[in-house]
C-alpha positions in Angstrom: -26.9 27.5 -56.9 -24.4 24.7 -56.1 -25.1 22.6 -59.2 -21.5 23.2 -60.4 -20.0 21.1 -57.5 -20.2 17.4 -57.0 -21.8 17.4 -53.6 -21.2 13.9 -52.2 -21.5 13.0 -48.5 -17.8 13.2 -47.8 -17.5 16.6 -49.5 -20.5 17.9 -47.5 -19.0 16.5 -44.2 -15.7 18.1 -45.0 -17.2 21.6 -45.5 -19.5 21.2 -42.5 -16.4 20.4 -40.4 -14.6 23.5 -41.7 -17.6 25.7 -40.9 -17.9 24.2 -37.4 -14.1 24.8 -36.8 -14.3 28.4 -37.9 -17.3 29.0 -35.6 -15.6 27.3 -32.7 -12.3 29.1 -33.2 -14.2 32.4 -33.4 -16.0 31.8 -30.1 -12.7 30.5 -28.5 -10.8 33.6 -29.6 -13.5 35.9 -28.2 -13.5 34.2 -24.8 -9.7 33.6 -24.6 -7.5 35.8 -26.9 -4.5 33.9 -28.2 -0.8 34.8 -28.0 2.0 33.9 -30.3 3.8 30.6 -29.6 6.3 28.4 -31.4 5.7 24.7 -32.1 7.1 22.5 -34.8 6.2 25.0 -37.5 9.2 27.2 -38.3 7.5 30.5 -37.2 5.5 31.9 -34.3 1.8 31.4 -34.8 -1.5 32.0 -33.2 -4.4 29.5 -33.1 -5.9 31.2 -36.1 -2.7 30.9 -38.1 -2.3 27.2 -37.3 -6.0 26.7 -38.3 -5.4 28.4 -41.6 -2.2 26.4 -42.3 -3.9 23.2 -41.2 -6.9 23.9 -43.5 -4.5 24.4 -46.4 -2.7 21.2 -45.6 -6.0 19.3 -45.3 -7.2 20.6 -48.7 -3.9 19.5 -50.4 -4.1 16.1 -48.8 -7.7 15.7 -50.2 -6.6 17.0 -53.6 -3.6 14.7 -53.8 -5.8 11.7 -52.8 -8.3 12.4 -55.5 -5.4 12.7 -58.0 -3.8 9.4 -57.1 -6.8 7.3 -55.9 -7.5 5.7 -59.3 -3.8 4.7 -59.8 -3.6 3.5 -56.2 -6.7 1.3 -56.7 -5.1 -0.2 -59.8 -1.7 -0.7 -58.1 -3.3 -2.5 -55.2 -5.5 -4.6 -57.5 -8.8 -3.2 -56.1 -12.0 -3.5 -58.1 -13.0 0.1 -57.1 -11.2 3.3 -56.2 -10.3 3.6 -52.5 -12.9 5.5 -50.4 -12.5 9.3 -50.1 -13.2 8.8 -46.4 -9.6 7.7 -46.1 -8.3 11.1 -47.2 -10.9 12.8 -45.0 -9.7 11.0 -41.9 -6.0 11.6 -42.8 -6.6 15.3 -43.5 -8.6 15.9 -40.3 -5.8 14.1 -38.4 -3.2 16.4 -40.0 -5.3 19.4 -39.3 -5.7 18.5 -35.6 -1.9 17.9 -35.3 -1.1 21.2 -36.8 -3.6 23.1 -34.7 -2.5 21.3 -31.5 1.3 21.0 -31.9 2.1 23.5 -34.7 
């Protein structure tokens, strides 16, 4: 069923984190409905809005890293490409920042 996708450990962890966040946010929303608030994003958002924006940002960070990792490895004189875990940590940090402060 999922043969079309390159399921590596970082990819699986990324999607498991997304599924856990969605489940957690659903439970949190049921127990404590959200209200609109304004953070550093230029619009009023709810928790769900910030999660969606953060997930989009995380996906773009991962895609950008995949796109530049081979060139980055060559530029830094590395024998192998940089680990995808770097982009995972950066994207989850960005996601957390957007959800918390956005």
